[in-house]
N, C-alpha and C positions, 0 to 999 in steps of 0.2 A: 371724390367729395367736392361739394360746391366751394368750400373754404380753400381747398388746395388750388382750384381753378382761379379763384378770385385773388388770392394773396399776391401774386406778382404784380397785377394791375393795381391792387390796393396799395401796395408799398410804393409803386411808382408815382401814383397820384399824391400820396402823402409827401414824398420826396420833393415833388414839384409844387406842392401846396396848392393843388388844383381842387379847391374845396367845392366849387360848383359841380364839377363832374362827379366828385366823390359823393356828394349829397344825392345826386340822381341815381347813382348805383345802389347806395345803401337803402333807398326807399323800396327797392325791389328784392332786397336780400332778407330772408327770414331772420327774426330777432335772435334766435339761437346761434346762427352763423355769424351775425354781427358781433355777438358776445365773444365768440371764439376768436374772431379777428382782433378784438380789443385786448385779449388776454396777454398777447406778446408785446404790447406797446407800453412805453413809459406813461406814467399817469398824466403828465403835462400834455402829451400828444393825444392820449385817449380822451381826455376831457374836451379837446377841440373837436374830435370826431363825434363825441356825445352831443355836442351843441348842434350838430347838423341834423340830428334825428328829431322827428316829431315827438311831442310830449308823451303820447301813449306808447309809441314804439320805444322811446328811450326807457320808459319804465319797464316794458317787457324785456328789453335787452338787459337791464340791470338785474332782473330776477335770474337770468341765466349765468351771470358772472360768478366766478369763484368768490368765496368770502374774502380772500386776501385782496383781489382786484377791486371788489366792491368797497372795501374799507379805504383803499388807496384813492378811489374816486371821491368818496365822501369827504376825505381830508381836503380836497381841492375844489369841491363844489362851492359855488356861490350860494347865498341864502335862497335866492330865487330858484336856482337849479335844484337845490335840495327839496324845496317846497313842491316844485313841479313833479319830481320823481315820487315823493311820498304820497302826494294826492292821487297819483295814478296807479299806485300799487294796490293790490287786493288786501283786505284786512289781515288775512292769514300770512300773506307775504311780508307785511310790515312786522308782524309778530316774529316770524322766522328771522328777519333781519335784526330785530332788537336783541334776540337771543345770542347773536354772534358778535355784536358790536363790542369793541373795547370801551371801558368806562368813560373815557374822555369824550367819546363821540355820542354816547347815549343821550345825554341831555340836549345836545345840539340838534339831533334828529327829532326828538320829541317836540322841541320848541318850534321846529319847522312845520309841524303838522297843524292842520286846522283844528279848532276846538273839538268838533264832533269826532274827527278821526283820532285825536289824542285820547279822548275818553273811551273810544271803542278799543284801541290798542291796550290801554291800561286795564280794561275789563277782561280782555282775552289773556293778558299776561297774569291775571289773577288766578287762572286755572293752573293746576299742577303741571310741572314740566313733563313733557312726553305724553300729555293727555290729549284727548280728542278736542277739548275746548280750545287748545292753542292752535289746532290744525284747521278748525272750521272757519267758515266765512258767514257773516250775517246777511249776505246779499242773496236773497231768494224771493220767489213770488208766492204769496199765500192768498187763499180765498176762503170764503165761508160756505157752509153746506146749503144755506138757503138762497144763495145767489143763483141767477140763471147762468147758462153757459155764455150767453152774449155778454153779460156784465163781467164775467170772469175773464173773457178774452180781452175786454177793454182794460182790465187790471194788468193783464200780461203785457199788452202793448204799452201801457203807461210805465210800468216798473221793470219790464223785462230787459231793457237796454243796460241797466246797471246790475242785473243779477248775474251770478256766476254761471248759471245754466237755467234754461227754461224747459229742459227736457222733462223735468218732473215739477209738478205744481202741488203745493201742500195745503191741506184743508185744516183749519183751526176753528175752535169754538170761540165764544165771546170772551173767554179768559186766556186765549192764546195757547190752549192745550192742543197738541197735535192729535187729530182724530183720523186722518187718512192722508195718503199721497196718491196722486193721479199722474199718469203719463200724458204728455201734451197731445199725443195723437188721439187719446180718448175724448178730449175736449173738441178737437178739430172735427171729428167724425160725428159728434153728438148734435142733437136738435138744439139750435140756439135758444129756444124757449124753455128747454128742460132745465131742471134744477141740478146743481152739483151733487146733491144727495142721491140722485137717481143713478149716478156713476159709482157711488161709494160701496165698498164692501167692508169698510172699517178693519181691513187686514193690512198691516204694514209692519215694517221692521225699522227700528230707530236705535241710534247709538246714544249712550250717556256721555255728556260733556266731560265726565270724570274718568271715563275708561281710558285704557292705554291706547296709543295710536296704532299699535299692532292689531288691536281688535277691529279698527276701521278697515285695515287691509284685508283681514279675513272676511269681514261681513260683505264688503263690496264684491269680493271674489266669489263668495258663497252664493250670493243672491244675484250676481251678474248685473249690478246696477252701475249707472254712471254717476249717481249721487245718492247719499243717504242723509236723512234728517238727524239732527242732534237735539236732544232734549235735556233739560236740567232735572234735578231730583224730583220736581213736582210734575214732570211731564210736559212742561211748557217748551215750545219750539224756540230754540235760541240760535240755530244756525244749520248749515249743511256742510258735508264733506264730499268733495268730488273726486273722481277717479284720478285726475291729474295730481291732486294733492297727495294721495296715498302711494303713487308710484315712487315718489322720492323717499317716502318712509320705508317702503318695501326694499328699495335699493340699499338704504342705510342699514336696515336690520340684517339683510343678507350679508352685506359687507362685514358688519360687526360679528356675525356668527362665524364667518369664514376666518376672520382674524383670531377669534377666540379658539377655534378648532385647530389653528396652526400653532397654538401654544404661546400666546402673547395677549397683552391687554389690547382692547380695541382702540384704534386711533381716534382722536377727536376731530380730525380733519382729513382731507384727501392726502394720499401718500405724497404727492408732489409738493404739497404745502406744509408738510410736517418737517420740522428741523431735525438734524441728525441727533442732537441732544435728546429731543423728545422721543425719537425713534428708539434710541438706546434705552431710555427710561421705560418705555412700554414693553420692551423685550427682555430686559435683564432679569426681572423678577422671576419669570417662568423658566428662563435658562438656568438660574441658580437652583430653583426647585428641582428641575429635571436633572441637573448635575448631581445634586445630592441623591436623587433617586438612583442614578447610575452608580454612585458609590455603594449603594445597597446591593447592586448587582455584583460588584467586585467583592463585597463582604460575603455574599452568598457563595460565590465561587471559591473564596478562601476557605470556607467551611468544608469544601470538598477537595482540598488541595491534594490529599493522599490518593483520592480516587482518580483525579486528573493525572497525577504522577504515574499511577499504575495502569492507566488506560488512556495513553496519549491519543490513540486512534479516535476515541470518543470526543475528545476536545475539539477535533477538526469540525465537528458538526454543531457546535454550540450556536454559531451565528444563524444557521439554518433553522434550528429549533425555536429560538426566541423570536426571530423575525417572522416566522409563520404564525406564532401566537399573537404578536403585535399587529400583524396585518389583519388577522381575523378580528381582533378586538377593535381596530380602527374602522373596519367595514361595518361591524355591528353598531358601534357608537354613532357613526355617520347616519346610518339608516334610521336609528331610533330618534336621534336629535331632529332630523328632518321631518319624520312622521309626527313628532310632538309639536313642532312649530307650525305644521299645516293642519293640525287637529285631526289627522288621520287616526291617531290613537290618543288616549288621555291617561292620566296618572292611575286611574283605577284598572287599567289594562295590564298592569305589570306582571300579574300571574300568568296571563295568557302569553305575554311576550316571553316570559321566562321559559315556558314549556316549548314555545316555537324555537327559541334560540338554543335551548338544550338539545332538541332533536337536530336542528340544522348544524349546530356545532359538532355534534356527534358524527353526523354523516360526513361533514367536511373533514373532520379529524381522521375518520376511517379511510377516506379516499386518499388523503395525503400520507397517512400511515402506511397504507398498502403500497403506494408509490415509493415512499421512503425506504421500505424494507428491501425492495428489489434494487433500488439505486445504491444502497449501502453494500449489498452483496456484490453488485457489479463493480462498484468503486474499489472495494477491498480485493476482489479477485483480480481486477485489472492492475492493481498495485503490487501484485505478487503474493498476497496473503492466501494461504491454503483455505479451501472450503471446509473449515473445521467448526467445532462447537463454538469456539470463541467468536468467530466472525458472524455466525448465525445469531448468537445471543446478542452481539453488538447491534446487528441490524434490527433485532427485535426490540432492543432498548430504544433505539431511535424511533422505530415505528410506534411503539406505545407512548413514547414521550410526545410525539406529534399529535396523537389523539388527545392526550391530556392537556397539552398546552393550547391547542386550537380550541378545545372545548372551554377551557378556562377563559381564554381571550374573548370568545363569543359571549359568554355569560357576563364577564366583567364589563365589556364594552356596551352591552345592552342594558345592564342594570344600573350602571353608574349615573346615567342621565336621570333616572327615577330617584336615586338616592340624593343627588345634588338638588333636584327640584324640590324634594321634600324638605331639604335644609334651607330653602329659599334662595339657592344659588342658580345662576344661569347654566342649564345643562350643556351648553356649547363648550363650557370649560373642560368637559370630558373629551379633550382634544386627542388627536392621534398621538402626539408625543406623550401625553399624560398616560393614556392607556398602554402605549408601548412600553413605557418605563415600568409600569406596574406588572405587565406581563413578563418583562425581562427578568425581574427578580423571581417571580413565581416559576417561570420556565426553567431557570437554573435548578431550583429546588426539586421540581418535578423530574427533570432529566436525570439528575444524579441520584435521586432517591430510587428511581427505577433501576439505574445502573447498579447501585449497591445491592438491591434486592435480587437482581438476575445474575450478576456477574461475580458475586461473592464466591470465592473458592475456585474461580476460573481465571480471572485476570489478576486479582490481588488478594 
């Protein structure tokens, strides 16, 4: 990595306070790598490095810094440095920064902005949290349908330098309603004297400013776009969302889902920036719930104490039985949660999913049951047990239990996401530990119920 190659030289120049040479090097280093180099420095040293950067590059570097390092620098910025950074950030980047700032810095940052920028940030902050409105930027190029291609190109040259992207140009009417979007290459290849309306088909997709940011991720992916327009409730164009904006959202959502599926509350910040106390707070709740769930497993086993005492051989296979069901349930839950999050399936598909998972669970259970039957026979015979009715029936108990437990695990793992979604909860909380705990309790009941039915009069 470029950072690993630069770091020794970077550290040496800082040690020698050779700021001129350092400035020359930093000008050729990508902003994201400069940010990584700054992460490990004390704030007082980092601020010196920050002063060596050009204004626009300094703002770019700032956007790549972790929230913790960003706050450290804001604490020591002069008023002019703060103003320079804020004026060179994109509107959506300012909003993202304001959402993360501690209270004592918020007013100072707002005061450092130019009046126009301040009003824009306040407007964007007026949209609901996690909404597209907070993610969008109002920097785009718009044209009218009665303009010529030549006039539209002049508009692009005039305002394109400040736009987030000019890959897509937006067509609005006299009331600023979005009526179409055009790719730049359409204008470049068109007759300069032709009208914009000659290129229009009035077919476009747009996001609502009030939609969840996850919808922006899905829409950009679905339509393979680098940018999508954002409209208000009246269809007026108010901004655009670009693909680089949603990459961060997609990463955050994926991280949150993975943490939820691990059986814990999602972290509010990166792992490395989360305190031990906060980490414990995020994890203890689910650990307590799962602990109580495992107590139910012990209770279920207690109900079959006499069975266990009379058939010690069967107790050896309890971990195998319940783990098979838990693994099956975790697989099903993961598949369904991911399919729901990518819109591969929707809530109305639950009946079809039930049938699919019923059949797949049955097939999986039969395969494991068939394997388990011969494994138990071999295990018992190798341990010195005679090949008698008791051993065969014990193998059959394990075999049928595997079928039942795997089938139940498959069905519970696949249906719980639908149930929780219906209750307004995040389906990702049907995590592997949660499903496993549920299947543990049920697996014990299934296992020993079958044992009682088949071995009564034989073993006890």
